[in-house]
C-alpha positions as CSV (number, residue, x, y, z in Angstrom):
1,X,-20.7,-158.0,-167.8
2,X,-17.4,-157.2,-169.9
3,X,-17.6,-153.6,-168.5
4,X,-17.6,-154.6,-164.9
5,X,-14.9,-157.2,-165.7
6,X,-12.8,-154.5,-167.1
7,X,-13.5,-152.1,-164.4
8,X,-12.3,-154.7,-161.7
9,X,-9.0,-155.5,-163.9
10,X,-8.5,-151.7,-164.0
11,X,-8.9,-151.2,-160.2
12,X,-6.7,-154.2,-159.1
13,X,-3.9,-153.2,-161.7
14,X,-4.0,-149.6,-160.5
15,X,-3.8,-150.6,-156.9
16,X,-0.9,-152.9,-157.7
17,X,1.1,-150.2,-159.6
18,X,0.3,-147.5,-156.8
19,X,1.5,-149.9,-154.0
20,X,4.6,-150.7,-156.0
21,X,5.3,-147.1,-156.6
22,X,4.6,-146.2,-152.9
23,X,7.0,-149.0,-151.9
24,X,9.8,-147.8,-154.5
25,X,9.5,-144.3,-153.0
26,X,9.7,-145.1,-149.5
27,X,12.7,-147.5,-149.9
28,X,14.5,-145.0,-151.8
29,X,14.0,-142.6,-149.3
30,X,15.3,-144.7,-146.5
31,X,18.4,-145.4,-148.8
32,X,19.0,-142.0,-149.2
33,X,18.5,-140.7,-145.5
34,X,19.6,-143.4,-143.4
35,X,23.3,-144.5,-143.0
36,X,24.3,-147.5,-141.2
37,X,26.6,-146.1,-138.5
38,X,27.8,-148.4,-135.7
39,X,27.8,-152.2,-136.4
40,X,29.0,-153.5,-133.5
41,X,31.7,-153.3,-130.6
42,X,35.1,-153.7,-131.9
43,X,37.1,-153.6,-128.7
44,X,36.7,-152.9,-125.0
45,X,40.3,-151.3,-123.7
46,X,40.8,-150.1,-120.0
47,X,43.9,-148.8,-118.1
48,X,45.4,-151.1,-115.2
49,X,48.5,-151.0,-113.0
50,X,50.0,-154.4,-114.7
51,X,48.5,-155.6,-118.1
52,X,50.4,-158.7,-117.9
53,X,49.2,-159.8,-114.5
54,X,45.4,-158.6,-115.4
55,X,45.8,-161.0,-118.7
56,X,46.8,-163.7,-116.6
57,X,44.3,-163.3,-114.1
58,X,41.6,-163.1,-116.8
59,X,43.1,-166.4,-118.1
60,X,43.4,-168.4,-115.1
61,X,40.0,-167.2,-113.4
62,X,37.8,-166.4,-116.5
63,X,39.2,-168.9,-119.2
64,X,40.0,-166.0,-121.7
65,X,42.3,-167.1,-124.2
66,X,45.0,-164.2,-123.9
67,X,47.9,-163.0,-125.8
68,X,50.2,-160.0,-125.9
69,X,47.1,-158.0,-127.3
70,X,44.6,-159.2,-124.7
71,X,41.9,-161.4,-126.0
72,X,39.7,-161.6,-129.3
73,X,36.1,-162.9,-129.2
74,X,34.9,-164.0,-132.8
75,X,31.4,-163.8,-133.8
76,X,29.0,-163.6,-136.8
77,X,27.2,-160.5,-137.8
78,X,23.3,-160.8,-137.0
79,X,22.2,-159.5,-140.1
80,X,24.7,-161.3,-142.3
81,X,25.6,-164.7,-140.8
82,X,28.5,-165.5,-142.9
83,X,30.2,-162.1,-142.1
84,X,32.7,-162.7,-139.3
85,X,33.6,-160.2,-136.7
86,X,35.5,-159.8,-133.7
87,X,35.6,-157.8,-130.5
88,X,39.1,-157.1,-129.0
89,X,39.4,-157.0,-125.1
90,X,42.9,-155.2,-124.1
91,X,44.3,-154.1,-120.8
92,X,46.7,-151.0,-121.4
93,X,49.6,-149.7,-119.0
94,X,48.2,-147.3,-116.6
95,X,50.2,-144.5,-117.9
96,X,49.3,-145.0,-121.3
97,X,48.9,-142.1,-123.8
98,X,46.5,-143.8,-126.1
99,X,43.3,-142.7,-124.4
100,X,44.5,-139.0,-124.4
101,X,43.0,-136.5,-124.8
102,X,40.5,-138.2,-122.3
103,X,41.3,-138.8,-118.7
104,X,39.1,-141.9,-118.3
105,X,40.4,-145.2,-117.7
106,X,38.5,-146.8,-120.5
107,X,37.9,-146.5,-124.2
108,X,35.5,-148.2,-126.5
109,X,36.1,-149.3,-130.1
110,X,32.9,-149.1,-132.1
111,X,33.0,-150.9,-135.6
112,X,31.3,-149.2,-138.6
113,X,30.5,-149.6,-142.4
114,X,31.3,-146.3,-144.0
115,X,34.1,-144.3,-141.8
116,X,34.6,-141.5,-144.2
117,X,31.0,-140.7,-144.5
118,X,30.4,-141.0,-140.9
119,X,33.3,-138.7,-140.0
120,X,31.9,-135.9,-142.4
121,X,28.5,-136.3,-140.8
122,X,30.0,-136.0,-137.2
123,X,32.1,-133.0,-138.1
124,X,28.8,-131.3,-139.6
125,X,27.1,-132.2,-136.3
126,X,30.2,-130.5,-134.3
127,X,31.7,-133.6,-132.9
128,X,35.4,-133.3,-131.7
129,X,37.4,-135.6,-134.2
130,X,40.8,-136.2,-132.4
131,X,42.9,-137.2,-135.3
132,X,42.9,-138.1,-139.2
133,X,41.6,-141.3,-140.4
134,X,44.3,-143.9,-140.7
135,X,44.6,-147.0,-142.6
136,X,46.2,-150.3,-141.8
137,X,46.0,-153.9,-143.5
138,X,43.2,-154.6,-140.9
139,X,40.9,-151.4,-141.4
140,X,40.7,-147.8,-141.1
141,X,40.5,-145.9,-137.6
142,X,39.7,-142.5,-136.3
143,X,39.2,-141.1,-132.7
144,X,36.5,-138.8,-131.5
145,X,35.5,-137.4,-128.0
146,X,31.9,-137.7,-126.6
147,X,30.1,-135.0,-124.6
148,X,31.7,-136.2,-121.5
149,X,35.5,-136.2,-122.9
150,X,35.4,-140.1,-123.3
151,X,37.5,-141.0,-126.1
152,X,36.0,-143.5,-128.9
153,X,37.7,-145.3,-131.5
154,X,35.9,-145.9,-134.7
155,X,37.0,-148.9,-136.8
156,X,36.0,-149.9,-140.5
157,X,37.2,-153.8,-140.6
158,X,38.7,-154.9,-143.7
159,X,36.6,-157.8,-145.0
């Protein structure tokens, strides 16, 4: 009876340790091979003939709370409901050079967690990086081109 009880205890303990070891190996594997990349949309930017009129139209007709820079939509991150985020909506003058070298009339800004690490990974993948990372009081930015020449802005916000 004592032998049987000891054997059952040994099997349960071995199963527990094996499961714990497997979980640890898998979770460490995920941490080293998976990098969080885009975490949200930081802004929608588009060209138009008259940005002032466009902001006024969106304010009057769709209720956007516009200012000199467009409108800001505040939200909370899904995976951390205490962390605030925002998405900027902004019309730009039709002749702006800010979207260059892209010839498209729009640009999307994506928020990211670790801009330096992501840029290094993108370079290894042969992605065209348009400029160097720049830092401001509100975060770090860099621009790149997708395969069809759309300019993309990456932003790592300061918390």
